[in-house]
N, C-alpha and C positions, 0 to 999 in steps of 0.2 A: 201125258202129264200137262203139257201146255194147253191142250184142248179142254181139259177138266178145269183148269184155272179160268180159262176164257168163258166156259159155261157158267161158272159160279159168278163171274163178273157180269155176264149177260143176265143171269137171274136177278142179281141185285138191281140192275138197271130196270128190268121189267117190274120188279116189286115196287120201285119208286114211281114208275109210270102209272101203274094201277092205282096207287094212292093218289097221285096227282089228278087222274081222271075223276076220282070221287069228288074232288074239290071243283074241278072244271064243271062237271054236270050239275052241281048244286047251284051254279050261278047262271045257267043258260035256260032257255025255253025254246019251244017249237022245234024247227028242223035242226038247229044247232044242238039242242039237248038230245034229240034222237040220235044224231050222228055221234055225239060224245058217248052215249050209252053203248052204241055199236062198237066203238073203239075200246071202251072199257072191257066189254066182253071179249073182243079179239085179243086184247093184251092179257086178260086173265087166262085165256086158252093158251097163249104163247108162254106165259109164265109157267103154266102147268106142263107144257111140252118140254121146256128147258129143264124143269125140275125132274121130270121123268128121265131125261138123258143123263142127268147127273146120277140119279139112282141106278140106272142101267150100267153106268161106269163103275158101280160099286162104292160110290161115295154118298155122303149125306148132304142133301140139299139144305143150305142155310135158310132159316126162317126169315120172314120179312120183319122189318122193324114195326113198332107200334105206330110210329108217325115219322114223317120225313119233313125236312126243312124245304120249303118252296123257294124258288129263286126270286119271287116277287110276291107282294101281297095281292090277293085276288078279292076284289071288292064289287065286281059286277061283270056283265057279259063281255065287255071289251078286254079286261084283264084276264078273264077266263079263256078267251080265244088266244090271247098272247101266250098264256101258260100252255095251252094245248099245243100250239106251234112249237114251243120250246121242248115240251115233252117228246114230241115226235121227232124233232131234230136230234135230240139226245139219244132217242131210241135208234135212229138211223146210224149214229156214231157207234153205239154199242153193237149193233148188227154188223157194221163194217169190221169192227175189231174181232168179232167172232168169226166172220168169214176169213179174215187174215190168219187166224189161229187154228184153222181146221184143214184137214186133207180134203181133196176134191171129191172123194166118194163118201165122205163122212155124213151120217145122218144130221149131225150138227150143222154142217155146211148148208144142207138143204133148208133147214130151219132158218138159218141166218140170211140166206138169199131171199126167201119169202118175206122175212121180217123186214129186211132192208127195203124191199119194194113197197110193202104196205106202209112203212113209216114215211117213206119219201112222198107217197101219194097223200097220206093224211097230213103231213107237214104242209104241203102245198095247199091242201083244202083249208087249213087253218090260217093260211096267209104267211107262212114262213118264206123268207127269201129263197129263190130258186138256187140250187147248187148244181154245178156241172157234173159233179160226182157226189150224189147224196151220201151223207154220213162220213165221208172221208175228211179227216182232220187235216188242216193245213199245217205244213211244216213251219216251224218258227225260226 
């Protein structure tokens, strides 16, 4: 049950990331736009894998929202890269949460570990501050 809740939260995070990359890509050009597009496709594939895991567990995958509130206005390439860094840092956090909520041999754990790795690399590529443990939320 905990894993299913975590999968639904992971799906919601990925749905928001996919939306965000649509905004990011619209403000970039050249190599940055090409990279943003590759990340959009990767996140769409991940969203679909997470959705399939939810369905396999016998539950209904929640649909995405029509739109999402962005954490900042995106007005050009600089703010688009900042948004992309935030999207990937947030994705790393969601991946970490999914890792923590799954059993070692779970297919969801395998997805989460790959997701965490990819999100950490992409966050660094977009200029996010380096984290000693990507995605891990600091205790308050």
